[in-house]
N, C-alpha and C positions, 0 to 999 in steps of 0.2 A: 369236147365238153365229157366228162365223166360221170356217170349214174350218182345222185347224190343218196347219200343214208340217214333215216329217220330226219330228213328237212323236206317231206312232201312226198318223197321215192313216186314219182310221177314222169323220170326224165331218164331216156338213157344214150347209148352215146350216137352223140350226132356227129362225130370228125370222125376223125385217126386219129388214135391215140402217142401222146408223147412219144415210141415209141417209133411208130411207124413213118413217125414225121421227120423224127434225125435219122432211118436207114435210109425215107426221099431223097434227103440232103448228102448222106454219102454219098449217096446215086449218084446224087445229083456233079459232084466235084469229087471222081477219081482221083486228079491230081494232087491231093491232100493226103499226106501221110496221116491214117487214123489210129488212137488207138478207142479200142471196140470193145465194151464194157459192157456188156449191153445186156445177152442172155444169160437167160437159167437153166439155160442145158447144157450137163455137164458133156464137154470132148475127150472124147479116148483119146487116149496118147498113140495109141497105133490101131487101125484100121481091125476088126473085127472079123473074122473068117464066116460070114455065115451068106452069103449074096453070092455064090456059088452054086443055083440051084437047077442052072437049067432050063429043061426040059418039062420040070415039075412047076416052075412055077409061069411056063409060059403056059401051059394046060389048063393053072386056077386062073389065070385071063379067061379064059373062055366060057366060064359059069357063073354062074351067083352063087356064091354058098349059102348057109343056111345061117337066116336071123339071128342065130345065138351065137352063130361063128363054127369054125370049125373045127371037128371033133379033136380033132390033134393038137390044138391049141388051148381047148379047153380043159382036157387032160392035162397039158403040163401044167395049168393059171394055174390048176385044180391043187396039183402035185408042189408046186411055189410056194404056193400059201400057208399049208397043212405043213410041210417041212421046213418052214421057217418060224414057226407057230404062230401064226399070226390069227389063221382062221381056219373052221375043220370045217372044209365047207366040200360039195361033189362037183360034178361038174353042174350038174340042174341048177344050182349057186353062184351060175357066173355067166354073163350073155359080154362077148366081142365088141366094142363100140370104136367111132371110129375119132380113137384119140379122148383125153380126158375131160376137156371141153364138153365134147360133144355126150358126152358120156354123162356132167352132172348139168345140158340142157337138157333130158330125155328127162333128170330123175325131177328138174325145176320143174317142166309143163307138166308133166305127172302129178306130182303134190299137188299144181295149180291146180289141174280137172278134177281132183279132186276134194274142191275145195279149201288148199291150205292157203293162207294169207298173208302168212310172215315166216319170213326166215331170221332166226338168228345166227348171227352169225359170230364170230372168228373176227377180230380186227388185227391189227392191219391185214384188208381185204382185197385182194386183185381187185384194180379198176371191171374187169372185163366177166369174175364174177359176176361182181353186185352189178352189172348194166343186164347179164343173162338172166339174174334175180328178178330183176326188173324187167327188163320184157315177159319176162315168165306170170308176169301179174304177180310179185310179187313184195312185198314192201320185205326191207330189211332192216331189221334192229341190229346194230355196234352191240358186243361185249369182248372188250376190250384181254388181250390175250395177256398180260400184265395181271386184269381181275377175274381170270378165267383161271390162270393155274394158281391162283393164292386159295386161302381156305374160305375166302366167300364166294369163287367160282360159282358150285352148283345152285348158291343163290339166288346170284343176278342170274344167271337161266334163268331161273324158275317164274323169277318177276317179268323177267322181258316176253315169257310165251301168255300167250292168246288161248283162252279157253277152245281146247277142240280143231282149233284152223291155225295150227306155228307146227315151223319144222325148226333143226335146230342142225350147221352147219359149222364142223370142225377141220382144222388146215394141221396134221400132224407127222412130220416138223414140215414144222409152222413156215412159209411165206412171205416172208424177207426174213423174218427175226430171227429161225435159225432155232426156235421155242422150238423142244419135244416135250409133250404132255402124257403124264405120268399113264399107264395102264389101270393103275387103281380108279385115276380122274375121268376115263376116258369109260369103263366101267360104270362106275358113278352114274355121269352121263346117259348112258342110257338106260340105266334103272329109271334116271328120272322122263327118260323121255316115255317107256315103257309105261311107266304108272299115269302118264297125261296122256297114254293116246298118242301119239307122235311120233315124227322120225323123226331118226338120228344119221345126219350124211358126216361121214366124215369122208374126204380126202386125203390120204394117202400118197399121192403121185411122186414120195422123197422116198418111203419108208424103208427102203435099201439103204438111205445117208440118219440116219438113227444112228448119231457116233456115243449116246448114255451109257451103252454096255458095249461086250467085247463082240456079241452079238446082233444085230440087228432084231428085236423086238415085233417090233409095230404094236399091233393093238390082237394082243390075245386074247380073245371076244368068242363065245358062242354067235355062230346064227341065232337071227332073232326078227322076228316080223317088221320091229321098228330100226334096222340097221342098216344103210345103205355104206356101202366102200367101193370109191371111185380108185382108180388106178391108170398106170401110163406107162408107154415104152418111152416117150420125149426125154421124160425125165431117168426115170430106174432107171434106166437102159441107155440114155446118151441118144434118141434116137426118135428126133423127132418126124423127120418126114414121109416114117411111114403110119402115122397118122392110126395110130392100132392103142387104144385102152381098152376096160374092162370093168364090170361092176360086180362087183361081189352082194349077192341081197340074198330076200327070200322068192322060192320058187315063186313064188300064186304074184308078186311083185315084177319078176322078170319076163313074167307071161305077159302081161301087160308090157310095160318095157318094150319088149321085144314083138311085139302088134305095133309099138310106138314105131320103131325102126324100123319095120318094112314100108310103114304108108311112106317114112321122113327122108326113107336112104335106102330102100330093100334090101341092102345087105353089104357091108364092110370087105374093101378088098381083098380076095383071096390069095395074091399074090403075097402081097402082107402081111399076110394074119401068117403066111408059109416061112416068109423070115422075122418075124414075130414067133414063130417054133422055133427057131434057129437058134436065135438068140436068148432063148429063153436052155439051153441046153447046153452053150459057150459061157452064158454065165459074166456078172459084171464087175468082176471081182478088180479088172483091171482099171474102170471109170468109178470102182468107191477107192481104191490108191489114189488114182491122182487127184479125187475130190478133198480125204486126207491131205492130201501133199500142201493144197492149195490152205486149205486150212490152219496149217501148221503156219506157212509162208506170210498170209495174210493177219494171224494172230500175234506173229511176231511185229509187218511191217507196224501194225497198227499202232501196238506198242510204243514203240523207237522211236515212233510219229507223234504221239499224244502222253504218252505215261502212265494209260491206262489201257480196259481191257470192255472188251467187245460184251452189251449185254444179252443171254442166250445164245443161242452162235453153241447150242446144244445140240443139233443136225442140220437136213437140209443143202444146198449147195450156192448160199449166197451171204453175203453178212449185211449187215444194217445198219449204213456207219454217220451216225449221228453230227449234225451240223449245227451245233445250236447259234444262236446270236440269226441265222438267218432264214428269214419272214416268205421271201419268195423260191420257192427251191430249182423250181421249174427257169427261174432266170441267170438264177447259178449256176445253173445243168447250160445254159446257151453260152453263158460265158465258157464252163470249162471248154463247150465245145470250140467256141469262136477265137478263143486268146488260145489254149494250147492242142485243142486236135483231140479232145477225150472225149466220146460218147458214151452217155450213161444213162440210167435211168434214176428217177426219185422218189420218194412218196408221194406226189402226186399221182404219178401211175396206183395208189389204193385209196382205199377206204378207210375211212375212221381213223385213221394217225395222229399221233398227235408232236406236232416240232416236225421240221424239216431230215431230213434224210436224204443218202446216197445210197444204191440200192450195188450189193460190187460181187461179179461169179466168182466164186472160188472154186469152177471144177474148172478152170483151164491149166494145161499141162505149163509146170511151172517155166520153160522156157520162154510159152509166152504170156503167164504170170507175171513174171519178178520182175521183167522188166516196164511191165506196163503199171504194176506198182509203183515203181521208183517216175515213173512219167506222173502218175501220181499226187504223187508224195509230193513232187514240187509244184507242184501245179497247185493243190491245196496249202503251200505257206506262200506261194504268190499275191492268195487272190482269198483268203481266209485269215486274219490277223491275228486270231485266236489262236493258231500256232507258232510251230519254235520258226526263226525268219532266217536261221540258217545255211548255209549254202551247202551244205555236205550231201542229202540225197538219205535213200534208205535205200 
């Protein structure tokens, strides 16, 4: 069960997510030929040369790093933010975390401890983020992405805020729709948060996959006591196993979050931080090219399949495929899995969405992605009467 939004807000996840249940079924039936269209983490076309640390990594495993993070990694992260034109930050604006979800949890728990009771969230909202907020004692108030990017977006956020006990959560590029919030819209919402005395939490774990400009612009904002930016090596650097994320925030808030991190987990893995530093130095252009190629392939495939174009789809590493007429997206996904061997994630894994959707990863190398698209196209034609029923494939 996924925690609900704006309907009492008292329940949290009581069972594994649909994603984990499907993975368990795949593991139980290795004899089947599965097409895996699950993960929203992009995949490197070739292994990046970052794991030859030898004795340095072994030594790093034998001590606790500082609670704020390894100094070399903090310096590298500050350089990344400044040179990309996102945030004019120094090392004292940064805190290394156990991945992006840990960063979000630290912030949500700290906000709750400060008396915040409502999190105004951009939707569709990943169910695990909603459950994390609910478990932290925060009421989740949805504001749709379509409304947020329109002229009435700031007014809708302002109306959703409670006096002095609210925070705002944004995700750009957005998981799963791919919408990218314009920099001036983010700045406008930050100004609103500053005026209301609340925090704006910007989830930027896909900020290197902003394809609205030649160079990813992210959110070129000045540090503010009201601004918290979440980021992660899982998505932007295709390294979910590192479990390394980071927070950009005001040093006063970070000092409190570092104390919370220390009594919750003591410190983040030293070898992981060393690997992350190497990965930053290597860069992620190969990963970004994989996503660019995948986006082009998916856009062509969808237009050939349906004659239409995908809404949003300006960034991120997934496409959000609409399924009009489908009333139960999980039954639909079960049928894809049972009849066609396709394992996928649907809008059931999100809160606040309107209508059934299928989430399609675009960050797979083309030799993997193109056969998967062909198989998915045939399955959609076979199971979905609104699509053309010819046998030519895609």
